[in-house]
N, C-alpha and C positions, 0 to 999 in steps of 0.2 A: 380283404376285408367284403362281405357282396351285403351291399346296401339296396334295399326295396327301397323306393319311390311314392309315395301314397299319391293316388290320384287326383291333381289340382295345385298339388303342397308344392312351394321352396325349401329349398336346403343347402345349406353351406358345406363344405369342406376345409380337411386339414392341411395338415403335410402329410399325404400317407397316400397309399396304392389302392384304390376301389373298382369293386365288380358292381356296376348302378342299372338296376334293373325297373325299366319305368313301367308307365300303360298303354295302350294302343289308341286311346278314346280322351287320355288329359292331356293339358298344356301344364306341366311340369317346369320348374326353374330349378337349375342347377349350376348352384355359387363354385366357383373354384377359387383356391387361396393358392398363397405363392408356394410351391412347392408341391402341389396336388397332383396327384397321377390318377386318371381317371379312362376306365374304358366303359365305354354305354353298351345295354344290347339293344337289339333290333329298333326293340319297339319304339327309340327316337330317328329314326328314318319317317315320323311322319310331318314333320315340319310343323308340330304343335309348339312343340317346347322350346326353351331357350335355356341357352349354354352360356355362362356368365365369366368371364375372365379378369383376373384383377388389374390386367395393364391395357394401354393403347395397340388399337389393333397391330400396329405397325411391330411390337415387340415377338413377332410371333410369325411362326413358317408353319406353312400349309402345300400338307402333300397327299394327293387323292391317291390311293392304294386300293383300286376294286372301287366297291362300293363302300369304305370307309375313307372317311377325313380326319389325316393325324395333323396333330395340332402340337408346336411344342414350342416355348422359350428356352432362351439360356439360363435363365435360375431355377431349371427345373421342373418347371408346370410343364402337364402334358394332356393330349386328352385324343381317346381314339374314338370318332362317333359316327354311325351309320348314315350314309344318306339318300335318300327315297327322292323320287319324282319332283316332291315339293320342295326340296330343297331342304337347309336348316336355318337356325335362328340362333346368332352368335352373336353375345353383348358384349362391350369392351367399357373402358372409361371414356373412351371417346365418341361411342355410338355403339348403335344398333345396325347389320349388318346381315342382308339375308344372303345366305351361301348356294349355289348353284352351278349343277354341271352341265358345262356345255355339250350338248352332243356331237356334234360335230368335231370338236377339238379333244375332247376326252379332258378337258381342263376345269378348273374353279374359276366361276364367278362371283363377284362381290359386289352387291348394291347398298350402298350408306341409306339407312333407311331414316333414322335419328343422328342427332349431333351429341348426344347425351347417354350416360348408362341409364337404363329402365327404372323404375319405382320399385323395390322390393316389395312383394303382396305381403299381409299379415300373418304371421305364425297362428296357423290351426292347432292347437296339443291334442282336439277330437281328431285331427286324422295326421297320423304321424306316420313319418318311415318308418324299415326295420333294418336293423342291421344284425347282422349274426356272426359274432366272432368267431375266427379260427382258433384251436386249441392255444395256448401263450400267446396270442396276439396283439396286437398293439395296432390303435386307430384313435383319430381325433373326429371331433365331429363339432360346426361351427353351426350359423344361425338357423333355426330349426325346431320341430318336434321330431322325439325318436324314442322308440321301443328299441333297448337294445338286449338282446341273446346271446350269453355265455357259454363256458363247455364247462364239464363235470371236473375237467384238469384242473380248472384255476389258472391264475399267473397271468391273466389277463392285463392290460395296462389300457387304460381311458382317458384320454387329455380332451374336455367339454372347454369349447371354447363361448367367448362373450355370445349372447343371444340363443345358447342350443339350450332347449326342454327336454329332458332326458329320464327316462325311466328305466331301472335295470330291471332284467329278470330275476325268480328266486334261487341261480346259479349262484350269482354274486355273493351270496350272505356266508357260501362256506367259509371265506377270508381268502385271502392270498391274492388278490387280486387289487389295482393301484388305480386311483382314478384321482387325476390331476384336474383341479378347479380353476377358474381364470380370477385372479383377483388373490389379496392376503384372507387369511382366517377370519379378519375381524370383518370383513365383507357380508360375511355369512350368519342365517339366523339357524338353528336347527329344532328339529320338532318332532317326535316319535308319533308315527301314527299306526299301531296294534304294532306288527313288527316290522315296518319301516319306517326308514331316516326321511325326512322332508327337507332338505336345504331351500 
C-alpha cells in the first residue's frame, strides 16, 4: 500500500507493508506498530521527520546499506529509511535518538536526546494523509487522518485502528470491500449524510 503523508502530520501504521511518501519541508511523524514493515521515500532524509518504534531501542538491529538505514526487530517490525547529512530522528519507548553516519568509519552513531518517547501531536482531519489501495489489497491504518482511495475491482480489506479518522472515496460504494472497525458494534453510532454513511 502506498501512503502519502500530509505536510507536518502524524500517522500510525498497522501490521502491513507500506511505501511511505513524505514532504521535503515538513516535519512528519510516522508511528510504527508491532509488525509494521515500512519503506520510506527520499524525502525522509532531511532529518526533520520522526519515526517512532513500538519497543525499546535495544529490541532493534540497525544496518547501514548505502544511504539507507535498515531497522528490524524479531517481532517482524522493520523499516528502510534514507539517511542524509542531517541524520535521522528515531524514537523508542525509552527515548528519542539522533542517528548519524560517521563519515570516517562508515558506521552509524546514536545520540540519546531524551529518556522518554515524544508526545504525539494532535490529529488534524483537515490535513489528511492519502492511502492508495492496490486492487484486492489489504491494509490497516492507526492513529491519524486519512483519505483512502480504492479500486474499481473492489474486494479491498481495511482494518481501522483506534484513533484513526478515515474518509473513503466513492469506489467503496460498489460493495465487495470489507472494513474492520476497532471495537464492538454497540460502540458505534451511524448516521447518513446524503449518500455517505458516517460512523
